[in-house]
Wavefront OBJ file of the C-alpha trace (Angstrom):
o trace
v -89.055 285.145 6.793
v -89.827 287.301 3.846
v -90.355 285.664 0.565
v -89.649 287.861 -2.259
v -92.547 288.981 -4.347
v -90.987 287.385 -7.317
v -90.435 283.982 -5.978
v -94.283 284.266 -4.625
v -95.398 285.036 -8.103
v -93.540 282.336 -9.740
v -95.018 279.677 -7.563
v -98.477 281.101 -7.493
v -99.833 278.789 -10.525
v -98.687 275.569 -9.239
v -99.666 276.159 -5.850
v -103.103 276.838 -6.660
v -103.456 274.268 -9.384
v -102.197 271.753 -6.790
v -104.740 272.443 -4.204
v -107.389 272.356 -6.781
v -106.017 268.893 -8.201
v -107.068 267.529 -4.707
v -110.481 268.901 -4.664
v -112.632 272.125 -5.778
v -112.481 275.053 -3.527
v -113.412 278.897 -3.268
v -111.076 281.766 -2.674
v -110.882 282.064 0.830
v -110.435 278.444 1.403
v -107.766 278.317 -1.082
v -105.750 281.168 0.961
v -106.206 279.726 4.082
v -104.772 276.337 2.682
v -101.819 278.086 1.183
v -101.004 279.760 4.636
v -101.205 276.352 6.557
v -99.195 274.194 4.158
v -96.493 277.067 4.455
v -96.600 277.282 8.116
v -97.659 280.881 7.871
v -94.678 281.927 5.306
v -97.275 282.629 2.755
v -100.030 285.013 3.379
v -101.266 285.784 -0.149
v -103.990 288.479 -0.496
v -107.491 288.429 -2.440
v -105.403 291.137 -4.769
v -102.971 287.878 -5.412
v -105.194 285.066 -5.751
v -108.486 286.219 -7.749
v -106.531 287.752 -10.695
v -104.522 284.608 -10.694
v -108.029 282.321 -10.523
v -109.356 284.487 -13.223
v -106.172 284.289 -15.638
v -106.378 280.269 -15.002
v -110.095 280.358 -15.891
v -109.660 282.458 -19.206
v -106.838 279.883 -20.002
v -109.143 276.963 -19.552
v -107.183 275.417 -16.599
v -109.795 276.042 -14.225
v -113.821 276.626 -14.359
v -115.959 278.320 -11.951
v -119.361 277.696 -10.885
v -121.580 279.487 -7.733
v -122.838 277.216 -5.135
v -124.841 277.755 -1.882
v -124.113 275.034 0.576
v -126.784 274.377 3.382
v -127.200 277.177 5.665
v -124.096 279.035 4.183
v -123.794 281.862 1.862
v -123.274 281.810 -2.134
v -119.399 280.937 -3.157
v -117.981 280.788 -6.455
v -116.047 277.473 -6.456
v -113.061 276.314 -8.763
v -112.001 273.040 -10.263
v -109.064 272.171 -12.177
v -109.687 271.094 -15.602
v -108.075 268.221 -17.739
v -105.824 271.371 -19.307
v -105.567 272.441 -15.731
v -103.877 269.181 -14.815
v -101.318 269.122 -18.093
v -100.306 272.546 -16.941
v -99.767 271.345 -13.480
v -97.740 268.312 -14.600
v -95.616 270.662 -16.746
v -95.069 273.270 -13.833
v -93.949 270.211 -11.764
v -91.159 269.223 -14.139
v -90.112 272.775 -14.381
v -89.927 273.190 -10.573
v -87.978 270.110 -10.253
v -85.406 271.418 -12.508
v -84.850 274.316 -10.719
v -85.089 272.513 -7.568
v -82.268 270.197 -8.614
v -80.068 272.733 -10.015
v -80.387 274.955 -6.888
v -79.501 271.852 -4.862
v -76.542 270.953 -6.698
v -75.306 274.728 -6.608
v -75.910 274.880 -3.059
v -73.916 271.595 -2.411
v -71.017 272.886 -4.389
v -71.006 276.025 -2.413
v -71.628 274.783 1.291
v -68.056 275.066 2.236
v -68.244 278.593 0.578
v -71.374 280.268 1.815
v -72.444 278.943 5.411
v -75.875 277.559 5.263
v -78.661 279.976 6.827
v -79.167 279.140 10.578
v -79.727 281.080 13.501
v -77.641 283.989 14.143
v -75.481 283.694 17.617
v -74.495 286.569 19.527
v -71.361 286.349 21.502
l 1 2 3 4 5 6 7 8 9 10 11 12 13 14 15 16 17 18 19 20 21 22 23 24 25 26 27 28 29 30 31 32 33 34 35 36 37 38 39 40 41 42 43 44 45 46 47 48 49 50 51 52 53 54 55 56 57 58 59 60 61 62 63 64 65 66 67 68 69 70 71 72 73 74 75 76 77 78 79 80 81 82 83 84 85 86 87 88 89 90 91 92 93 94 95 96 97 98 99 100 101 102 103 104 105 106 107 108 109 110 111 112 113 114 115 116 117 118 119 120 121 122
């Protein structure tokens, strides 16, 4: 399934903040986590993630620091800030409102528009 760029862009901030609310992480691990949690439906590139992380850092929602794990290579780790936690809570409220509105509309139009499902050939 292809997910439209607009929807990916709109969901990027709450996805990243949500992951960082669980624990600090670095870029590649965030990309991998998003792919795993979406069942492979969201395959982000570094070109999407790093500008977002830099913007969140400028806004004060995340902070970054360099670390070299034992026997590993140096990586930039990102952690959510108190401001980021507030932003995540606001994003959750907004997404809940959008989700509820969509569910209400889809329930109302269920008899008019069939739900997506497998295409049957006959």
